[in-house]
MMTF fields as JSON, N, C-alpha, C and O atoms, coordinates in Angstrom:
{
  "mmtfVersion": "1.0.0",
  "mmtfProducer": "UNKNOWN",
  "numBonds": 287,
  "numAtoms": 288,
  "numGroups": 72,
  "numChains": 1,
  "numModels": 1,
  "chainsPerModel": [1],
  "groupsPerChain": [72],
  "chainIdList": ["A"],
  "bondAtomList": [4, 2, 8, 6, 12, 10, 16, 14, 20, 18, 24, 22, 28, 26, 32, 30, 36, 34, 40, 38, 44, 42, 48, 46, 52, 50, 56, 54, 60, 58, 64, 62, 68, 66, 72, 70, 76, 74, 80, 78, 84, 82, 88, 86, 92, 90, 96, 94, 100, 98, 104, 102, 108, 106, 112, 110, 116, 114, 120, 118, 124, 122, 128, 126, 132, 130, 136, 134, 140, 138, 144, 142, 148, 146, 152, 150, 156, 154, 160, 158, 164, 162, 168, 166, 172, 170, 176, 174, 180, 178, 184, 182, 188, 186, 192, 190, 196, 194, 200, 198, 204, 202, 208, 206, 212, 210, 216, 214, 220, 218, 224, 222, 228, 226, 232, 230, 236, 234, 240, 238, 244, 242, 248, 246, 252, 250, 256, 254, 260, 258, 264, 262, 268, 266, 272, 270, 276, 274, 280, 278, 284, 282],
  "bondOrderList": [1, 1, 1, 1, 1, 1, 1, 1, 1, 1, 1, 1, 1, 1, 1, 1, 1, 1, 1, 1, 1, 1, 1, 1, 1, 1, 1, 1, 1, 1, 1, 1, 1, 1, 1, 1, 1, 1, 1, 1, 1, 1, 1, 1, 1, 1, 1, 1, 1, 1, 1, 1, 1, 1, 1, 1, 1, 1, 1, 1, 1, 1, 1, 1, 1, 1, 1, 1, 1, 1, 1],
  "groupList": [{"groupName": "MET", "atomNameList": ["N", "CA", "C", "O"], "elementList": ["N", "C", "C", "O"], "formalChargeList": [0, 0, 0, 0], "bondAtomList": [1, 0, 2, 1, 3, 2], "bondOrderList": [1, 1, 2], "singleLetterCode": "M", "chemCompType": "L-PEPTIDE LINKING"}, {"groupName": "LYS", "atomNameList": ["N", "CA", "C", "O"], "elementList": ["N", "C", "C", "O"], "formalChargeList": [0, 0, 0, 0], "bondAtomList": [1, 0, 2, 1, 3, 2], "bondOrderList": [1, 1, 2], "singleLetterCode": "K", "chemCompType": "L-PEPTIDE LINKING"}, {"groupName": "GLU", "atomNameList": ["N", "CA", "C", "O"], "elementList": ["N", "C", "C", "O"], "formalChargeList": [0, 0, 0, 0], "bondAtomList": [1, 0, 2, 1, 3, 2], "bondOrderList": [1, 1, 2], "singleLetterCode": "E", "chemCompType": "L-PEPTIDE LINKING"}, {"groupName": "VAL", "atomNameList": ["N", "CA", "C", "O"], "elementList": ["N", "C", "C", "O"], "formalChargeList": [0, 0, 0, 0], "bondAtomList": [1, 0, 2, 1, 3, 2], "bondOrderList": [1, 1, 2], "singleLetterCode": "V", "chemCompType": "L-PEPTIDE LINKING"}, {"groupName": "LEU", "atomNameList": ["N", "CA", "C", "O"], "elementList": ["N", "C", "C", "O"], "formalChargeList": [0, 0, 0, 0], "bondAtomList": [1, 0, 2, 1, 3, 2], "bondOrderList": [1, 1, 2], "singleLetterCode": "L", "chemCompType": "L-PEPTIDE LINKING"}, {"groupName": "ILE", "atomNameList": ["N", "CA", "C", "O"], "elementList": ["N", "C", "C", "O"], "formalChargeList": [0, 0, 0, 0], "bondAtomList": [1, 0, 2, 1, 3, 2], "bondOrderList": [1, 1, 2], "singleLetterCode": "I", "chemCompType": "L-PEPTIDE LINKING"}, {"groupName": "ARG", "atomNameList": ["N", "CA", "C", "O"], "elementList": ["N", "C", "C", "O"], "formalChargeList": [0, 0, 0, 0], "bondAtomList": [1, 0, 2, 1, 3, 2], "bondOrderList": [1, 1, 2], "singleLetterCode": "R", "chemCompType": "L-PEPTIDE LINKING"}, {"groupName": "PRO", "atomNameList": ["N", "CA", "C", "O"], "elementList": ["N", "C", "C", "O"], "formalChargeList": [0, 0, 0, 0], "bondAtomList": [1, 0, 2, 1, 3, 2], "bondOrderList": [1, 1, 2], "singleLetterCode": "P", "chemCompType": "L-PEPTIDE LINKING"}, {"groupName": "ALA", "atomNameList": ["N", "CA", "C", "O"], "elementList": ["N", "C", "C", "O"], "formalChargeList": [0, 0, 0, 0], "bondAtomList": [1, 0, 2, 1, 3, 2], "bondOrderList": [1, 1, 2], "singleLetterCode": "A", "chemCompType": "L-PEPTIDE LINKING"}, {"groupName": "ASP", "atomNameList": ["N", "CA", "C", "O"], "elementList": ["N", "C", "C", "O"], "formalChargeList": [0, 0, 0, 0], "bondAtomList": [1, 0, 2, 1, 3, 2], "bondOrderList": [1, 1, 2], "singleLetterCode": "D", "chemCompType": "L-PEPTIDE LINKING"}, {"groupName": "GLY", "atomNameList": ["N", "CA", "C", "O"], "elementList": ["N", "C", "C", "O"], "formalChargeList": [0, 0, 0, 0], "bondAtomList": [1, 0, 2, 1, 3, 2], "bondOrderList": [1, 1, 2], "singleLetterCode": "G", "chemCompType": "PEPTIDE LINKING"}, {"groupName": "THR", "atomNameList": ["N", "CA", "C", "O"], "elementList": ["N", "C", "C", "O"], "formalChargeList": [0, 0, 0, 0], "bondAtomList": [1, 0, 2, 1, 3, 2], "bondOrderList": [1, 1, 2], "singleLetterCode": "T", "chemCompType": "L-PEPTIDE LINKING"}, {"groupName": "CYS", "atomNameList": ["N", "CA", "C", "O"], "elementList": ["N", "C", "C", "O"], "formalChargeList": [0, 0, 0, 0], "bondAtomList": [1, 0, 2, 1, 3, 2], "bondOrderList": [1, 1, 2], "singleLetterCode": "C", "chemCompType": "L-PEPTIDE LINKING"}, {"groupName": "GLN", "atomNameList": ["N", "CA", "C", "O"], "elementList": ["N", "C", "C", "O"], "formalChargeList": [0, 0, 0, 0], "bondAtomList": [1, 0, 2, 1, 3, 2], "bondOrderList": [1, 1, 2], "singleLetterCode": "Q", "chemCompType": "L-PEPTIDE LINKING"}],
  "groupTypeList": [0, 1, 2, 1, 3, 2, 1, 3, 4, 1, 1, 5, 6, 7, 6, 4, 6, 8, 9, 10, 10, 9, 3, 1, 4, 5, 9, 3, 11, 9, 10, 2, 3, 1, 3, 1, 4, 11, 10, 8, 12, 3, 10, 12, 7, 0, 8, 11, 0, 11, 4, 1, 13, 10, 5, 2, 8, 0, 4, 1, 1, 2, 5, 7, 2, 3, 1, 1, 3, 11, 8, 3],
  "groupIdList": [1, 2, 3, 4, 5, 6, 7, 8, 9, 10, 11, 12, 13, 14, 15, 16, 17, 18, 19, 20, 21, 22, 23, 24, 25, 26, 27, 28, 29, 30, 31, 32, 33, 34, 35, 36, 37, 38, 39, 40, 41, 42, 43, 44, 45, 46, 47, 48, 49, 50, 51, 52, 53, 54, 55, 56, 57, 58, 59, 60, 61, 62, 63, 64, 65, 66, 67, 68, 69, 70, 71, 72],
  "secStructList": [7, 2, 2, 2, 2, 2, 2, 2, 2, 2, 2, 2, 2, 2, 2, 2, 2, 2, 6, 6, 3, 3, 3, 3, 3, 3, 3, 3, 3, 6, 6, 3, 3, 3, 3, 3, 3, 3, 3, 6, 6, 6, 6, 7, 6, 6, 2, 2, 2, 0, 0, 0, 0, 0, 0, 0, 2, 2, 2, 2, 2, 2, 7, 6, 6, 7, 7, 3, 3, 3, 3, 7],
  "xCoordList": [12.991, 14.043, 13.439, 14.18, 12.131, 11.541, 11.872, 12.131, 11.866, 12.164, 13.594, 13.857, 14.533, 15.968, 16.08, 16.747, 15.385, 15.387, 14.881, 15.484, 13.77, 13.052, 14.017, 14.116, 14.716, 15.67, 16.745, 17.077, 17.313, 18.364, 17.718, 18.33, 16.57, 15.89, 15.683, 15.76, 15.431, 15.268, 16.493, 16.423, 17.667, 18.98, 19.16, 19.735, 18.668, 18.794, 17.864, 18.228, 16.687, 15.541, 15.921, 15.572, 16.612, 16.89, 17.708, 17.509, 18.558, 19.32, 18.384, 18.475, 17.506, 16.554, 15.593, 15.339, 15.079, 14.094, 14.767, 14.111, 16.048, 16.718, 16.675, 16.761, 16.538, 16.416, 14.984, 14.745, 14.061, 12.667, 12.093, 10.98, 12.906, 12.507, 12.243, 12.312, 11.936, 11.744, 11.756, 11.786, 11.734, 11.716, 10.723, 10.675, 9.934, 8.92, 9.206, 9.345, 9.287, 9.512, 8.191, 7.123, 8.298, 7.167, 7.165, 6.155, 8.262, 8.279, 9.781, 10.708, 9.944, 11.22, 10.948, 10.204, 11.57, 11.372, 12.662, 13.299, 13.068, 14.278, 15.472, 16.154, 15.749, 16.91, 16.746, 17.689, 15.577, 15.327, 14.393, 13.331, 14.845, 14.15, 13.475, 14.166, 12.19, 11.407, 11.048, 10.453, 11.438, 11.132, 10.497, 10.574, 9.889, 9.34, 9.924, 9.802, 10.581, 11.111, 9.971, 9.215, 9.841, 8.753, 9.287, 10.489, 8.378, 8.772, 9.658, 9.471, 10.633, 11.543, 12.379, 12.982, 12.393, 13.132, 12.485, 13.161, 11.216, 10.487, 10.856, 10.63, 11.438, 11.861, 13.23, 13.67, 13.927, 15.185, 16.263, 16.263, 17.151, 18.132, 19.122, 19.803, 19.242, 20.105, 19.488, 20.154, 18.208, 17.428, 18.118, 18.211, 18.599, 19.186, 20.507, 20.795, 21.241, 22.474, 22.133, 22.777, 21.187, 20.695, 20.302, 20.673, 19.547, 19.012, 20.186, 20.272, 21.029, 22.165, 23.326, 23.724, 23.872, 25.083, 24.733, 25.613, 23.473, 23.131, 22.321, 22.824, 21.088, 20.221, 20.64, 20.691, 20.923, 21.348, 22.666, 22.791, 23.641, 24.911, 24.823, 25.472, 24.018, 23.973, 23.191, 23.594, 22.071, 21.376, 22.209, 22.151, 22.951, 23.876, 24.958, 25.278, 25.469, 26.517, 25.981, 26.646, 24.767, 24.247, 23.447, 23.293, 22.952, 22.165, 22.713, 22.266, 23.589, 24.24, 23.252, 23.57, 22.051, 21.108, 20.457, 19.83, 20.606, 20.075, 20.93, 22.144, 20.271, 20.951, 20.879, 21.86, 19.732, 19.479, 18.323, 17.509, 18.316, 17.278, 16.623, 17.325, 15.357, 14.68, 13.596, 12.838, 13.583, 12.515, 11.304, 11.418, 10.077, 8.891, 7.94, 6.848],
  "yCoordList": [19.837, 20.584, 21.987, 22.959, 22.065, 23.302, 24.374, 25.524, 24.011, 24.996, 25.502, 26.687, 24.587, 25.005, 26.023, 27.052, 25.675, 26.54, 27.911, 28.924, 27.923, 29.252, 30.077, 31.297, 29.378, 30.061, 30.76, 31.901, 30.115, 30.719, 31.817, 32.867, 31.616, 32.725, 33.991, 35.108, 33.826, 34.975, 35.84, 37.06, 35.147, 35.846, 36.64, 37.729, 36.093, 36.693, 37.781, 38.74, 37.712, 38.661, 40.171, 40.987, 40.509, 41.945, 42.53, 43.693, 41.81, 42.221, 42.417, 43.426, 41.474, 41.553, 42.72, 43.51, 42.845, 43.934, 45.353, 46.339, 45.399, 46.699, 47.216, 48.424, 46.301, 46.656, 46.538, 46.597, 46.37, 46.287, 44.903, 44.792, 43.885, 42.524, 41.683, 42.164, 40.42, 39.407, 38.056, 37.906, 37.049, 35.644, 34.903, 35.099, 34.048, 33.22, 31.764, 31.334, 31.023, 29.547, 28.916, 29.143, 28.135, 27.418, 25.955, 25.47, 25.26, 23.863, 23.344, 23.933, 22.289, 21.593, 20.08, 19.429, 19.568, 18.179, 17.568, 18.081, 16.475, 15.706, 16.593, 16.431, 17.528, 18.367, 19.554, 20.323, 19.718, 20.864, 21.821, 21.443, 23.071, 24.153, 24.96, 25.419, 25.148, 26.0, 27.262, 27.245, 28.353, 29.67, 30.561, 30.287, 31.602, 32.618, 33.955, 34.404, 34.613, 35.938, 36.895, 36.723, 37.929, 38.838, 40.266, 40.488, 41.24, 42.682, 43.02, 42.585, 43.833, 44.333, 43.218, 43.442, 42.018, 40.892, 40.371, 39.826, 40.552, 40.168, 40.969, 42.179, 40.341, 41.064, 41.738, 42.354, 41.634, 42.258, 41.439, 40.21, 42.092, 41.365, 40.643, 39.738, 40.972, 40.376, 39.223, 38.593, 38.955, 37.926, 36.558, 35.858, 36.161, 34.839, 34.738, 33.731, 35.784, 35.825, 35.836, 35.141, 36.568, 36.613, 35.247, 34.829, 34.498, 33.199, 32.225, 31.542, 32.165, 31.114, 31.492, 30.687, 32.725, 33.013, 33.541, 33.613, 33.915, 34.413, 33.359, 32.726, 33.188, 32.337, 30.854, 30.196, 30.332, 28.938, 28.669, 27.68, 29.553, 29.347, 29.333, 28.512, 30.243, 30.325, 29.105, 28.509, 28.717, 27.47, 26.207, 25.367, 26.061, 24.914, 24.896, 23.854, 26.065, 26.223, 25.822, 25.118, 26.305, 26.077, 24.753, 24.223, 24.254, 23.054, 22.071, 22.153, 21.202, 20.376, 19.496, 19.081, 19.2, 18.431, 19.104, 18.434, 20.428, 21.205, 20.903, 21.105, 20.418, 20.145, 21.325, 21.657, 21.933, 23.018, 23.86, 23.453, 25.151, 26.08, 26.45, 26.782, 26.39, 26.73, 27.813, 27.767, 28.753, 29.808, 29.34, 28.839, 29.479, 29.116, 30.315, 30.161],
  "zCoordList": [96.913, 96.149, 95.764, 95.62, 95.608, 95.253, 96.295, 95.939, 97.56, 98.623, 98.514, 98.717, 98.188, 97.976, 96.852, 96.957, 95.765, 94.571, 94.888, 94.534, 95.557, 95.948, 96.843, 96.71, 97.749, 98.613, 97.85, 98.169, 96.839, 95.981, 95.114, 94.919, 94.621, 93.785, 94.663, 94.151, 95.932, 96.831, 96.881, 97.03, 96.747, 96.718, 95.412, 95.423, 94.292, 93.011, 92.757, 92.077, 93.248, 92.976, 93.131, 92.279, 94.187, 94.356, 93.187, 92.838, 92.617, 91.432, 90.234, 89.534, 90.005, 88.884, 89.151, 88.242, 90.313, 90.596, 90.474, 90.14, 90.749, 90.587, 89.195, 88.976, 88.209, 86.839, 86.27, 85.064, 87.217, 86.844, 86.415, 85.9, 86.656, 86.316, 87.506, 88.637, 87.285, 88.331, 87.722, 86.5, 88.585, 88.178, 89.067, 90.281, 88.423, 89.119, 88.831, 87.687, 89.929, 89.867, 89.366, 89.934, 88.308, 87.734, 88.182, 88.692, 88.002, 88.347, 88.484, 87.93, 89.201, 89.32, 89.06, 89.794, 88.009, 87.659, 87.204, 86.285, 87.827, 87.406, 87.159, 86.147, 88.053, 87.907, 86.949, 86.77, 86.336, 85.498, 86.253, 86.746, 86.316, 86.967, 85.86, 84.95, 85.895, 84.915, 85.664, 86.741, 85.043, 85.59, 84.501, 83.304, 84.974, 84.072, 84.445, 85.585, 83.451, 83.703, 83.44, 82.484, 84.308, 84.258, 84.253, 84.398, 84.084, 84.186, 82.998, 81.862, 83.362, 82.323, 81.628, 80.578, 82.249, 81.676, 80.366, 79.493, 80.271, 79.122, 77.95, 77.942, 76.907, 75.753, 75.846, 74.875, 77.009, 77.191, 76.396, 76.473, 75.658, 74.938, 75.848, 75.366, 77.096, 78.009, 78.793, 79.614, 78.533, 79.376, 79.277, 80.285, 78.103, 77.968, 78.794, 79.442, 78.728, 79.556, 81.032, 81.818, 81.402, 82.816, 83.247, 84.344, 82.419, 82.682, 82.864, 83.885, 81.942, 81.917, 82.857, 83.699, 82.715, 83.462, 84.844, 85.702, 85.094, 86.408, 87.175, 88.104, 86.776, 87.508, 87.42, 88.459, 86.303, 86.186, 86.918, 87.64, 86.727, 87.331, 88.846, 89.495, 89.429, 90.873, 91.39, 92.389, 90.726, 91.176, 91.085, 91.983, 90.066, 89.877, 91.023, 91.595, 91.297, 92.301, 93.728, 94.488, 94.032, 95.372, 95.53, 96.629, 94.382, 94.423, 93.376, 92.232, 93.657, 92.631, 91.842, 90.727, 92.4, 91.724, 90.509, 89.688, 90.398, 89.271, 88.044, 88.049, 86.998, 85.708, 84.728, 84.064, 84.656, 83.73, 84.244, 85.072, 83.649, 83.952, 82.579, 81.624, 82.513, 81.293, 81.554, 82.524, 80.65, 80.702, 79.989, 78.87, 80.601, 79.964, 79.784, 79.238]
}
């Protein structure tokens, strides 16, 4: 499943990088994806929305086994 998640994150990264941010996959366990937001995403007031409405929504749409995405 990690490979599937990484494939979806590759689609998301250009948008994050355009604003100076990025996302790093940390782990996938029992449907929970753990990621680390980096760059401009750290401390950004929109980071939570990016995580939930952007990253989590796209992962859930493309990989039904994903239950939630958590920033670590």
